[in-house]
C-alpha positions, 0 to 999 in steps of 0.5 A, a space after each residue: 714579186 708578181 706572177 707577170 712581170 716585164 719578163 714574162 710573156 705577154 701571150 702564150 700559144 698553146 695548140 688544140 692537142 695540148 688543150 685536149 689533153 690538159 681538158 682530159 686531165 682536168 688540169 686549167 692552163 691557166 694554173 699550169 702557167 702559173 705554176 711554170 711561173 713559180 717553180 721556175 725558181 727552183 732551178 732543177 739541177 743537172 742530176 735532178 733533171 736526170 731524175 725527172 728524165 729517168 722517172 718519165 721514162 719509167 711510167 708504167 702504161 698498160 693498154 689494151 688492144 684497141 688502145 682505148 682503154 690505159 692504166 697508169 700513164 696514157 699516151 696521150 696524158 697531159 704529162 706526156 705532152 711536151 710541148 706543154 712542158 718544154 720550157 721546164 719541168 721544175 713545176 712538175 718536179 715540186 708538185 709531184 714531190 709534194 704528191 709523193 709524200 703529202 695527202 693531196 687535200 694538204 699538198 694542194 693547200 701548200 700550192 695554194 699558199 705558196 701562189 697567194 704569197 707570190 702573187 702581186 697585187 694585180 694576179 689572180 690566183 687559181 682556185 683552191 679546186 684547180 690547184 687540186 686538179 693539177 696536183 692530182 695529174 701529175 702525182 705519182 710520176 715519182 712513185 717508181 723512183 727513189 725519192 720516197 726512200 730518200 725522205 724516209 732515210 732523212 726522216 730516220 735521222 730524226 732522234 725524237 720520236 713522232 707517235 699518232 699525229 693523224 693531223 699535219 695542219 694542226 702542228 705545221 701549217 700548209 703556210 709554213 710549209 709553203 714559206 719554207 719552200 719559197 726558201 729553198 728555191 731562193 737558194 737553188 736559184 743563188 738568191 741565197 748562200 745558205 738556208 737553215 730549217 729547225 723543226 720536226 720530222 717534217 724538214 726531212 722532206 726538204 733535205 730530200 728536195 734539196 738533195 735528189 732535185 737540186 743537188 745542193 749541199 745537205 748537213 743534217 744535225 740531231 741531238 745535242 748538235 751532233 752531225 749526222 749526216 753531210 752530203 758533200 763533207 768537208 764543204 760549206 753547206 747550203 741546206 742545213 737541217 736541224 732536228 728538235 722535238 718540237 712540231 713546226 718548221 723555222 726557217 733561217 737565211 743565216 748560217 747554222 752553227 754550235 760551238 760544240 759540233 760533234 761527229 756521229 759518223 752515222 750513214 743515212 742508210 743504216 741504223 736498221 733498227 731504229 728505237 724511234 716510232 714515226 707515226 706521221 700523216 706524210 711519209 716516204 716509201 720503204 723497200 721490200 726488203 727493209 720493209 718490217 724494220 724499217 717501218 717496226 723498228 724496235 718492235 720487229 727487233 723483239 720478234 726476229 731476235 727475241 720471239 723467233 720461234 713464235 713468230 715463224 711458227 704463228 705464221 706457219 700455224 695460220 698458213 695451215 689453217 688457211 690451208 684447211 679453210 680453202 680445201 675444207 679439211 679439218 674445219 669444214 663448218 668454219 664460216 670461213 671456209 671458201 672454195 673460191 680461194 681454192 684456185 689462189 694456192 698463194 694465199 695458203 699452206 705452203 703457198 701462202 708462206 711462199 708469198 710472204 718471203 718473197 715479198 718480204 725477203 727478211 723472212 726467209 731465214 724463218 721459213 724452216 719455222 713456218 714449214 714445220 707447222 705445215 706438217 701438223 693436223 689441223 686440230 695441232 695446228 690451232 693449237 700452235 697457233 693459239 700457243 704462239 699467239 699467247 706467248 707473244 701477248 704475254 711478252 708484249 702486255 700492252 693494251 692492245 693485246 692484253 686481255 679486256 679483264 687484265 688491262 689497266 684502264 688507263 692503258 687501254 689501247 695504248 702501244 708498248 713503249 717500243 711503239 708497236 703490238 708484237 701480236 699485231 705485227 705478226 697478224 699484219 704480216 699474215 694479212 698483208 700475205 693474204 692481200 698480196 697473193 694475188 697481186 702484181 706491182 709495176 717495177 720499182 714501186 714500193 709501199 708507203 710507210 704511211 700506207 703499211 701503218 694504216 694496214 696495222 692500225 686497221 689490224 690493231 682494232 680488229 685485235 682488240 675486238 678478238 681478245 678473248 675469243 675462241 680461234 675460229 671466231 679470232 681468225 673470222 675477225 682478224 683475218 676474215 675481211 682479207 681472206 674473203 674480201 669483196 672486189 672493191 676491198 681487195 682494191 682497197 687495200 691494195 692502193 692503201 699499201 702504195 699510197 699511203 691512204 685508203 679511198 673511202 669513197 665511190 667503191 660500188 660492188 662492181 669496181 673494176 678498177 680505182 686510182 687514188 693519190 697517184 696509185 692505180 689498182 685494177 683486175 687484169 681480167 678487164 684489160 683481156 678478152 673476157 673468159 667468163 669462166 674465171 670471173 668466180 676465182 680470185 682475180 689478179 691485181 696490177 698496181 701502177 702509178 697514174 690513173 684510169 685512161 680513156 684516150 685523153 680522159 683521166 678517171 679515178 674509178 671504173 665499174 663494169 656495168 651501171 653504178 647504182 646511186 640515189 644522187 643525180 649529180 653522182 654522174 658515172 660516164 659510160 666508156 663502151 669498151 669492145 672486149 667487155 660483156 658490159 660498158 665500163 662507167 668511169 668517174 
């Protein structure tokens, strides 16, 4: 069916202020109009409308006193324009759900394929770049909601492990996802009674979309036709998910049934220590209080049950060693001695332990074990840390932590059968503590599973390089980048945790704010009257959804002062801000 038919208005009126906001967000009006025409068939339910209204009501907005510079969602942002969205939020509901779980490049291809498949012979579809800007402009709206956590709840019902799929497009094409999305809209719009999605973990996103946005009746089947979840027990489903091991997704409008249906009685929010491993390029979000078992599953179970002494002792030993490096006690000659970190008491000693247990409350039961190490001398703490690390390596004995001269060639770099290296999990927790020690997060925003796994993967590379080295060199390799991190890296890693991927371009040394895939990280100091005496300290980072807003314009990067670049097309726009000593240069 074409975009424009007899039911379509021939002329669309749009005011100057709305055009200004669309221009500021780099959104093409025609692309927005096509998105409206496509997704009006979704039929957002009353429950879904309530969810979207709550999402808009909770958009974070942090602005300077003159209201020229805003982080998050500016008052003049396109998504705040009621005129633009007067008829429907359906197009935003789908676009933001896509951006919440898929990388923007893949999500843009879904929108592009969806438009191409629904266009008539006389219709003109928007350019790929226009779809990308449209998706980017609204990405992050759902970051403060529980939609991402619902995606993870559905994914955890998948009985088959998904290991190290780096390129989603290689196993599930955007066209296949677009076709499946069309099928879901057929049911939500009342044109079909039921739809069945058969496939791998990616179908979990459709289950979350059907429940959260459309309030449809959903049933989920796992191995051997086992019913593992039903949103409306005793009623016929409108959406059926059938997990299979083969990657991909298939769609049918025929009711799914099996002559031998089994009932598992599994609650969607239970199954805390999953034995499955989900390493996927699409992702939901995980709450802080259950982050470690939700991300690391059975591997974390080994740590907090079988190896709790080494687990807590290694974190405590590291905290004591960082205390020495911050205060220059015990290891004055070490390359990581950092007077800059002295003022950041949350990054060493008792402060680091407090940071880790505050952000990851499930570790509080190990706090006593951690704090015992603080009573040791620095020399004894180094010995204890090394012994606990060695014990975890012997227990894990995988191709990541085993010494180079002991690991079999074919197992080099491979994780254990339960999914994650035990030693690297602990090193990841310690490194996360360093990153989180000077960070505040907008309420309700929780980490992306893919972001935590990406952080873990970075630690894997460091661990393999550190094998066989003295603890002083080990510390330098495994923790040095986070302990003495330059500003650009601190912002980069902060965004990665919550966005699910790491920004790699346009990271000058003087960057003070960056936005990526719907998440923005910035130094709080640039939003306040300038105090030159505090600039050499470890500055506080704030995490919000959205971007960097200068009135109607939205940017992804902001640097304090000019940016040196050799590319004449690499333009950074100068934005004078009264309370800052130099202009911001934004891109």
